[in-house]
C-alpha positions in Angstrom: 119.8 113.2 187.9 117.0 113.0 185.7 118.2 116.3 183.9 121.9 115.3 183.4 120.6 111.6 182.0 118.3 113.7 179.3 121.4 115.8 178.7 123.0 112.7 178.4 120.7 111.1 175.6 120.6 114.3 173.7 124.2 114.1 173.2 124.4 110.6 172.1 121.3 111.0 169.6 121.7 114.6 168.3 125.6 114.8 168.3 127.6 113.0 165.8 131.3 113.4 166.9 130.9 112.0 170.4 132.2 108.0 170.1 128.9 107.1 171.5 127.3 109.4 169.0 128.8 107.8 166.0 128.2 104.4 167.2 124.4 105.2 167.9 124.3 106.6 164.1 125.8 103.7 162.4 123.0 101.3 164.2 120.7 103.3 162.8 122.1 103.6 159.7 122.4 99.6 159.4 118.8 99.2 160.3 117.5 101.8 158.1 119.6 99.8 154.9 118.0 96.5 156.3 114.3 97.9 156.3 114.7 99.3 152.9 116.0 96.5 151.6 113.1 94.4 153.2 110.5 96.6 151.7 112.1 96.5 148.3 112.5 92.5 148.5 108.7 92.0 149.5 107.5 93.9 146.5 109.1 90.8 144.4 106.3 88.0 144.5 108.6 84.9 144.5 110.2 86.3 147.2 107.6 87.7 149.4 105.7 84.2 148.7 108.3 82.3 149.9 109.6 84.7 152.8 107.0 87.1 153.5 106.9 86.1 157.2 110.2 87.0 158.0 110.0 90.1 156.2 107.2 91.1 158.1 108.7 90.0 161.3 111.9 92.2 160.4 109.5 94.8 159.6 108.0 95.2 163.1 111.2 94.8 164.8 112.3 97.7 163.5 109.4 99.8 163.0 109.0 99.1 167.1 113.0 99.7 167.3 112.3 103.2 165.2 109.7 104.1 167.6 111.3 103.9 170.6 113.9 106.3 168.8 110.8 109.0 167.9 110.3 108.8 171.7 113.3 108.9 173.0 114.0 112.1 170.5 111.1 113.8 171.9 112.1 112.6 175.4 115.6 113.8 175.1 115.0 117.4 173.0 114.6 120.2 174.9 111.9 121.9 172.5 109.8 118.9 171.7 107.2 120.4 169.7 109.7 121.9 167.4 111.9 118.5 166.8 108.0 116.9 166.1 107.2 119.5 163.4 110.9 119.9 162.3 112.0 118.2 158.6 114.0 115.1 160.3 111.0 114.8 162.8 108.3 114.5 160.3 110.6 112.3 158.4 111.0 110.1 161.9 107.3 110.0 162.1 107.0 109.0 158.4 109.0 105.7 159.0 106.8 104.1 161.6 103.3 105.3 160.7 102.6 103.4 157.7 103.0 100.1 159.7 100.8 100.6 162.4 98.1 102.5 159.6 98.5 99.4 158.1 97.0 97.5 160.5 94.2 99.7 160.9 93.0 99.6 157.1 92.5 95.9 157.3 89.1 96.0 155.2 89.0 94.9 151.7 88.1 98.8 150.4 91.3 99.6 152.1 93.5 97.6 150.2 94.7 100.5 147.9 95.3 102.4 151.0 97.4 100.1 152.9 99.5 99.7 149.5 99.9 103.4 149.4 101.2 103.6 153.0 103.5 100.4 152.5 105.1 102.0 150.1 105.5 105.4 152.1 108.2 102.8 154.5 110.4 103.8 151.9 110.8 107.3 153.2 113.2 105.6 155.8 116.0 106.3 153.5 115.9 109.9 154.3 116.5 109.2 158.0 120.0 108.5 156.8 120.9 112.3 155.8 120.7 113.1 159.6 123.5 110.7 160.1 125.7 111.9 157.3 128.3 115.0 158.0 128.9 114.6 153.9 124.8 114.4 153.7 124.9 117.7 155.6 127.5 119.1 153.3 125.5 118.2 150.1 122.5 119.7 151.8 123.8 122.9 152.8 125.5 123.1 148.9 121.9 122.9 147.5 120.9 125.7 149.8 123.4 127.9 149.0 123.3 127.6 145.2 119.4 127.4 145.2 118.8 131.0 144.0 121.4 130.5 140.8 120.0 127.3 140.4 116.1 128.8 140.5 117.6 131.9 138.1 119.0 129.4 136.1 115.5 127.2 135.8 113.7 130.0 134.8 116.0 130.7 131.6 115.8 127.4 131.0 112.1 127.2 130.8 111.8 130.0 128.9 114.1 128.5 126.1 111.7 125.7 126.6 108.2 127.3 126.1 110.0 129.5 123.1 111.3 126.7 121.2 108.4 124.6 121.8 105.7 127.2 120.5 107.9 127.6 117.2 108.1 123.5 116.7 104.5 123.9 117.1 103.9 126.2 114.7 107.1 124.9 112.1 105.7 121.2 112.1 102.3 121.0 112.9 100.1 118.4 113.8 101.0 116.3 110.7 104.2 115.7 112.3 103.3 114.5 115.8 103.2 118.3 117.2 99.7 118.4 117.6 99.6 120.8 120.5 102.1 123.6 122.3 102.0 121.3 125.0 103.3 118.5 123.4 106.0 120.4 121.4 106.9 121.4 124.7 107.1 117.9 125.8 109.6 117.4 122.9 111.7 120.4 123.4 112.8 119.2 127.2 113.2 115.7 126.0 115.6 116.9 123.1 117.4 119.4 125.5 118.0 116.9 128.3 119.6 114.8 125.6 117.1 111.7 126.3 115.6 111.7 122.8 112.9 109.2 123.0 111.8 109.5 119.7 108.0 109.5 119.7 108.2 113.1 117.9 110.9 113.8 115.8 110.7 116.9 113.3 110.4 116.4 109.2 110.9 119.9 107.9 114.5 121.0 107.2 113.8 124.1 109.5 112.5 122.3 112.4 115.4 119.6 111.9 117.7 122.7 112.2 116.4 123.4 115.1 116.2 120.6 116.6 120.0 120.4 116.2 120.4 123.4 118.3 118.5 122.3 120.7 120.6 118.9 120.9 124.0 121.5 121.3 122.4 123.9 124.0 121.5 120.9 125.7 124.8 120.0 126.4 126.2 123.4 127.5 122.4 123.9 130.0 123.4 120.2 131.7 126.6 121.9 132.8 125.7 125.0 134.4 123.7 123.4 137.3 126.5 121.1 137.9 129.1 123.8 137.8 126.7 125.6 140.4 126.5 122.5 143.0 130.4 121.7 142.5 131.0 125.5 143.6 128.9 125.5 146.5 129.9 122.0 147.6 133.4 122.8 147.3 133.1 125.5 149.7 130.8 123.8 152.0 133.4 120.9 152.3 136.3 123.7 152.9 134.0 125.0 155.8 133.7 121.8 157.3 137.4 120.5 157.2 138.3 123.8 158.9 136.2 124.1 161.8 133.3 121.8 163.5 130.1 123.2 164.4 128.0 122.8 167.1 124.4 122.1 167.5 122.4 123.9 169.3 120.1 121.6 171.7 117.2 124.1 171.6 116.7 124.3 167.9 118.6 121.5 166.7 120.7 124.0 164.1 123.9 122.3 163.3 126.0 125.3 161.7 126.9 127.0 165.0 130.7 128.2 164.8 132.8 126.3 167.0 133.4 129.5 169.4 130.1 130.7 169.1 128.2 131.2 172.8 124.9 131.5 171.4 122.9 130.2 168.4 122.6 132.1 165.3 119.2 131.1 164.9 117.9 130.8 168.4 119.8 132.4 170.4 120.2 129.9 172.7 123.7 129.8 174.8 125.4 126.7 173.9 
């Protein structure tokens, strides 16, 4: 009986394809949005002075609910230790621990620590990624494109280093390019088309290089967008073609619908 109850809880908590699982996910998403809004509003002095007690009450109610969810997840998971140290397990832990630590560090010396811990509660927004199939699709697309993006970033860093060094030699300190790191900063700002304007070239050759950097900046921005878009379209197609099985052992959500064993841990599905 206990085993069947744990299996039922596992299906509700970890599976999003069942009606009860979807309802559970929707409730948690609503709670996450409420608590994140409460954290943001709490940082506004006028709102905090007037509604601070209510915001704290909401904070504690949702923290208790998240704590119960975390405990139930550990209990229902076949491999509790694996879940605790997984990405989502870490996020679930970070969602609740700052509130409790804020009670422990109550002295004046711990004020800065409390402030930092309370800001860590914003990590709760990451919990939403578990409850959205679209979020999983985006994560899969980013994972699939990580090698291409890393190669692209290496090429961009090489260009930035070369141009930054050139601008330091061409413009010099009298133009604001006081060092190679400062010149690299200018190159990044110009290449990304941000253009703060705190550093500008004055020589004709420097302006020519700046114009070149501005032009190639548009093309550089488009490259990672194209890479991720391609992988995103591929992930969407795979998701629409089949519904993956979630492994009860390692929580791997990418098993084929007709798979008998998990592709990561080998557990029977």
